[in-house]
C-alpha positions, 0 to 999 in steps of 0.5 A: 722807117725802122731798120731790120736791126731795130725791128729785131731789137724791138721784137726781142724786147717784146718777148722779154716783156712777155717772159717778164709778165708771166710769173706775175700772173701765174706762178705755177704756169710760169714754172711749167712754161720756163721748161718748154723748148723754143719755139714751143715755149714762146707759143704757149707763153703768148697763148697763156697771156692772151687767155689771161687778158681776157680772164682779167676782163671776165674777173673784174667785179662790177663789169656787165656782160655788155661792158666785158663784150665791149672790151673783149670783142674789139680786142679779139678782132684786133688779134685776128686782123694783125692790128694793135688796139687803138688808144681809145680801147686802152684808155677804156680798158684802164678805166674799167680795170682800175681798183678792179683787178690785181696790179700784175694783171692790169700791167699785162693788159697795159702791155697787150701790144707787146704780147700781140706782136709776139703772136704775129711773129710766130709761124702761121699754123701757131697763129691760126691755132692761137686765134681760133681757140682764144677767140672761142674762149672770149666769146664763151666768157661774155656769153656765160657772164650774161647767162649767170646774171647781171644783178647780185651774185652770178651763179651756175645752175647745174653741173652740166652748165659748170662743164660748159662754162669750164669748156669755154674757160679751160677746155679751149685751153686743152685743145689749144695746147694739143694744137701747139703740141702737134704743130711743134713736135716731130714725135706727134703724128696725126693718129697720136694727135687725134688720141690726144684730142680725146682727153684735151677737154678733160685736161682743161676741165680738171684744172679749171674745176680745181681752180674753182674749189681753190678760189671759192672764197675770192670768187664769192667776194667778187660776186661769183658762185661756181658751185652749182645752184642745184647742188646747194639747193639739194643740200638745203644751202645758199651760197652765203652758207659757204662761208659758215664754219658751222655748216662745214659738213653740209658744204662738203656734201654739196661740193662733193659732186664737183670734187668727184667730177674734177677727180674724173677729169684729172684722170683723163688728163693723166691719160693725156699725159701718158700718151705724150711721147717720152721724147717730149720730156719738156712737154711731159713735165709741163703737163705733169707739173699742172696735173700733180699741183691740181691733184695735191690741192684736191688732197688738201680737201680729202684731208680735211673737208672743213677747208672748203668752208670759205676762208680769207686765204686761198686753198693752195699748196705751199711753196714747199710742196710745189718744189717737192712736186717739181723735183718728184715729177722731174725724176719720174717723168720719163719712167712710166712705171715710176710716174704711175706710182707717183700719180697713184700715191698722189691721187690716193687721197681723192678716193675718199670722195667716193666713186666717180659716176661721171660718164666716159666720152 
């Protein structure tokens, strides 16, 4: 039997592994998470890595919804029961992801035991909240993978379906973060927790829709199209037309409702940020980085709509712009007036998409 010192040493190594893996699977979230205080930093890191493990299975081209479920459901059951996945599961996961996922994502899945042990080392409320929302995400991923079709291009039929899909993929993350903030912050009382919940969904939806717009090319090449079919049909387009440079204007018009919807979600996400107590500077920075990165990405489309046509490179802001956002948000985050001016300046180009008709909830 291992001594307490040996156990603590092993757990320390597990945490070091989690923090080492994080930048490889998300450069921008690694920046945001790194600024949080412990134990919230660890809770958000582990929660993100668990979600990323599920996302790796969902993203793997060639896996049917049945095959995804055969990997995701046992993993979720092990997570909830406090058990490590058996070797047979690990072998199946490795075979499924071979040549079907990025090396950093494959490495993360290979180290899932370390991530799980870190989860189980956390306090009970954190474990319960994390397991609840990660499970909701996993079940939704598999369900929507089946609904989007098993043969040929997987697609979303409508804007309403896109919102529902984004709920499972990212709205759950908004609610999970809100639970973790409430658990770990002495400045968030029950009333504020309920107010934050009002915009938690939009915070997640806005970021996910920007990711969809940013990753249109990569998604198309792996057999997914998240631009709703009803929008393409109304514009006289097919999914393959998203890569046709001669149809840039038509593509922009078809994608415009998604851009408007994302802009609306980000505005609700902005309210989520402004309601966070100024005493929670690190949390406000975490939220601010994410929102400003997303708004800057949409501004690229507003500046040059032709960028929407699928190219070989992702639509993303430069490292210099990332550094600029980090510096600007750091300076303004605890001054509501300055932060408001920075947000309005950053989102001003998004007004070019037109007025949002998204309903208030």
